[in-house]
C-alpha positions as CSV (number, residue, x, y, z in Angstrom):
1,M,10.5,-6.5,-4.4
2,G,10.5,-8.3,-7.7
3,V,8.8,-11.2,-9.5
4,D,10.4,-13.8,-7.4
5,L,9.0,-12.2,-4.2
6,L,5.5,-12.0,-5.8
7,T,5.5,-15.5,-7.1
8,G,7.3,-17.1,-4.1
9,T,5.3,-15.6,-1.2
10,R,2.9,-18.2,0.1
11,A,0.9,-19.1,3.2
12,Y,3.5,-20.1,5.9
13,R,2.2,-22.3,8.8
14,R,4.5,-25.2,9.6
15,R,7.7,-23.2,8.7
16,L,7.0,-20.5,11.3
17,D,9.8,-20.5,13.9
18,L,7.9,-20.7,17.3
19,T,11.1,-20.1,19.3
20,R,12.7,-17.0,17.9
21,P,11.3,-13.6,18.9
22,V,10.4,-11.1,16.2
23,A,11.8,-7.6,16.7
24,R,9.3,-4.7,17.1
25,Q,11.3,-2.6,14.6
26,D,10.9,-5.3,11.9
27,L,7.2,-5.4,12.5
28,L,6.9,-1.6,12.4
29,E,8.9,-1.4,9.1
30,C,6.6,-4.0,7.5
31,L,3.5,-2.2,8.8
32,E,4.8,1.0,7.4
33,I,4.9,-0.6,4.0
34,A,1.4,-1.9,4.6
35,T,0.2,1.7,5.0
36,H,1.3,2.5,1.4
37,A,-1.4,0.3,-0.1
38,P,-4.1,1.9,-2.1
39,S,-7.6,2.5,-0.6
40,G,-10.9,3.9,-1.9
41,T,-10.7,7.7,-2.0
42,N,-7.4,7.4,-0.1
43,R,-9.3,7.0,3.2
44,Q,-6.6,4.7,4.6
45,P,-9.0,2.8,7.0
46,W,-6.4,0.4,8.4
47,R,-5.5,0.0,12.0
48,F,-3.2,-2.7,13.5
49,V,-3.0,-4.5,16.8
50,V,0.2,-6.4,17.5
51,V,-0.1,-9.0,20.2
52,Q,3.0,-10.4,21.9
53,D,1.9,-10.9,25.4
54,P,1.8,-14.6,26.2
55,E,-1.5,-14.5,28.1
56,L,-3.3,-12.6,25.4
57,K,-1.9,-14.9,22.7
58,Q,-3.2,-17.9,24.7
59,R,-6.7,-16.4,24.9
60,I,-6.7,-15.5,21.2
61,G,-5.4,-18.9,20.3
62,E,-8.3,-20.5,22.2
63,Y,-10.8,-18.5,20.2
64,Y,-9.0,-19.3,17.0
65,R,-9.0,-23.1,17.7
66,K,-12.7,-23.0,18.3
67,G,-13.3,-21.1,15.2
68,F,-11.2,-23.4,13.1
69,A,-12.9,-26.5,14.6
70,A,-16.3,-25.0,13.5
71,Y,-14.9,-24.4,10.0
72,L,-13.7,-28.0,9.7
73,A,-17.0,-29.4,11.0
74,A,-18.9,-27.5,8.3
75,R,-17.1,-28.9,5.3
76,T,-16.3,-32.2,3.6
77,P,-12.8,-31.8,2.1
78,R,-11.6,-33.3,-1.1
79,P,-8.6,-35.6,-1.0
80,D,-6.3,-32.9,-2.5
81,Q,-7.3,-30.5,0.4
82,L,-6.3,-32.8,3.2
83,A,-2.6,-31.6,3.4
84,D,-3.6,-28.0,3.5
85,L,-6.2,-28.7,6.2
86,A,-3.6,-30.6,8.3
87,S,-1.3,-27.6,7.9
88,G,-4.1,-25.4,9.1
89,Q,-4.8,-27.6,12.1
90,Y,-1.1,-27.4,13.0
91,L,-1.3,-23.6,13.0
92,A,-4.5,-23.7,15.1
93,D,-2.8,-26.0,17.6
94,H,0.2,-23.7,17.9
95,M,-1.2,-20.2,17.3
96,H,-0.5,-19.2,20.9
97,E,3.2,-20.0,20.4
98,V,3.7,-17.8,17.4
99,P,6.0,-14.8,18.4
100,A,3.6,-12.1,17.2
101,L,0.0,-12.0,16.2
102,V,-1.0,-9.0,14.0
103,L,-4.7,-8.2,13.8
104,V,-5.5,-6.0,10.8
105,C,-8.6,-3.9,11.3
106,S,-10.7,-1.5,9.2
107,L,-12.4,1.6,10.5
108,G,-16.2,1.2,10.3
109,R,-18.4,-1.9,9.8
110,P,-19.4,-3.8,6.7
111,P,-22.5,-2.4,5.0
112,V,-25.8,-3.4,6.7
113,E,-27.4,-4.0,3.3
114,P,-24.5,-5.6,1.4
115,S,-24.1,-5.4,-2.3
116,A,-21.3,-6.3,-4.6
117,L,-20.4,-2.6,-4.9
118,R,-20.4,-1.9,-1.1
119,L,-18.6,-5.1,-0.1
120,A,-16.0,-4.6,-2.8
121,S,-15.4,-1.0,-1.6
122,F,-15.2,-1.9,2.1
123,Y,-12.9,-4.9,1.8
124,G,-11.1,-3.7,-1.3
125,S,-9.7,-0.8,0.8
126,I,-8.1,-3.0,3.4
127,Y,-6.9,-6.2,1.9
128,P,-4.2,-4.6,-0.3
129,A,-2.6,-3.5,3.0
130,V,-2.7,-7.1,4.2
131,W,-0.9,-8.2,1.1
132,N,1.7,-5.4,1.3
133,F,2.4,-6.5,4.8
134,L,2.9,-10.2,3.8
135,L,5.3,-9.2,1.0
136,A,7.3,-7.0,3.3
137,L,7.6,-9.8,5.9
138,R,8.8,-12.2,3.2
139,D,11.4,-9.7,2.0
140,R,12.9,-9.7,5.5
141,G,13.0,-13.5,6.0
142,L,9.8,-13.5,8.0
143,G,6.6,-15.3,7.1
144,S,2.9,-15.4,7.9
145,T,-0.5,-16.4,6.5
146,M,-3.8,-14.6,6.3
147,T,-6.3,-16.3,8.7
148,T,-9.9,-15.5,9.6
149,A,-11.1,-18.3,11.8
150,H,-11.0,-16.2,14.9
151,L,-13.7,-13.9,13.4
152,V,-16.3,-16.4,14.7
153,Y,-15.4,-14.7,18.0
154,E,-14.7,-11.2,16.7
155,R,-16.5,-9.5,19.5
156,E,-14.9,-11.5,22.2
157,V,-11.4,-10.8,20.8
158,A,-12.4,-7.1,20.4
159,E,-13.3,-6.9,24.1
160,L,-10.1,-8.7,25.0
161,L,-8.0,-6.1,23.2
162,G,-10.2,-3.0,23.6
163,I,-11.0,-2.7,19.9
164,P,-14.1,-0.4,19.5
165,E,-17.4,-1.7,18.3
166,D,-17.3,0.4,15.1
167,V,-14.0,-1.2,14.0
168,T,-14.0,-4.4,11.9
169,Q,-11.3,-7.1,12.3
170,V,-10.5,-8.5,8.8
171,A,-7.5,-10.8,9.4
172,L,-5.2,-12.3,11.9
173,L,-1.6,-12.7,10.8
174,P,0.7,-15.0,12.8
175,V,4.2,-13.6,12.3
176,A,7.5,-15.4,12.8
177,H,10.9,-16.0,11.3
178,L,11.0,-18.9,8.9
179,L,12.6,-22.2,9.5
180,P,14.8,-23.5,6.7
181,G,12.9,-25.1,3.9
182,N,12.2,-25.2,0.2
183,D,11.2,-21.8,-1.2
184,A,10.1,-23.1,-4.6
185,P,6.5,-22.4,-5.5
186,A,4.2,-24.7,-3.5
187,R,2.1,-25.9,-6.4
188,K,1.6,-25.2,-10.1
189,R,-0.8,-22.4,-11.0
190,T,-3.2,-22.5,-13.9
191,P,-1.8,-20.3,-16.7
192,A,-3.5,-17.0,-17.0
193,A,-4.3,-17.7,-20.6
194,E,-6.7,-20.4,-19.4
195,L,-8.4,-18.1,-17.0
196,T,-8.9,-15.0,-19.1
197,G,-11.8,-14.1,-21.5
198,W,-11.3,-11.5,-24.1
199,D,-14.3,-9.2,-24.7
200,G,-16.5,-11.6,-22.8
201,W,-16.7,-14.5,-20.2
202,I,-14.4,-17.4,-20.7
203,A,-15.6,-21.0,-20.8
204,D,-13.8,-23.6,-18.7
205,G,-10.7,-24.7,-20.6
206,G,-9.5,-21.3,-21.7
207,A,-9.7,-19.4,-25.0
208,A,-7.0,-18.1,-27.2
209,P,-6.5,-14.3,-27.1
């Protein structure tokens, strides 16, 4: 995995091949790489639920669509966000058709009295595994995107799949082979020099090192 993989992996929605099955072995190999992510005190809190049963995917897709609709209703998008939201709506409409849905879970629940420290510790010990998984997929010609809209109905999905109450779902990853397309970076990124302060906070516009 090199720089091209790190800079070329993006959120795949419309390019997911809804017709081609994903092999269980490919999923297991990518999940194995996910388990090598760092975690606080090496507690390795991750658990994974892979859903390929059509009826279960249909049920989860319904919850996802309702969650995504609530997300859209609560915001007023800028013109430059419309394409991304349309892509998100496409995925919501077709979530149940994606060959494999991978739910990433973390043992335990978020802190009852949240603080920056406690929240960073909880989620910081699980999201690196999500990113490892996404990179491993991309390296094998597979793709996905991290989604969370279903979490509006986290308990309902947990009951559907038998996930214990003391386990937190943190992401739903729709996994598929990728349809042919342009693998160039989706859009230009702001240079790091414009985002980095040296020995203090940086004002908008950047500062020379």
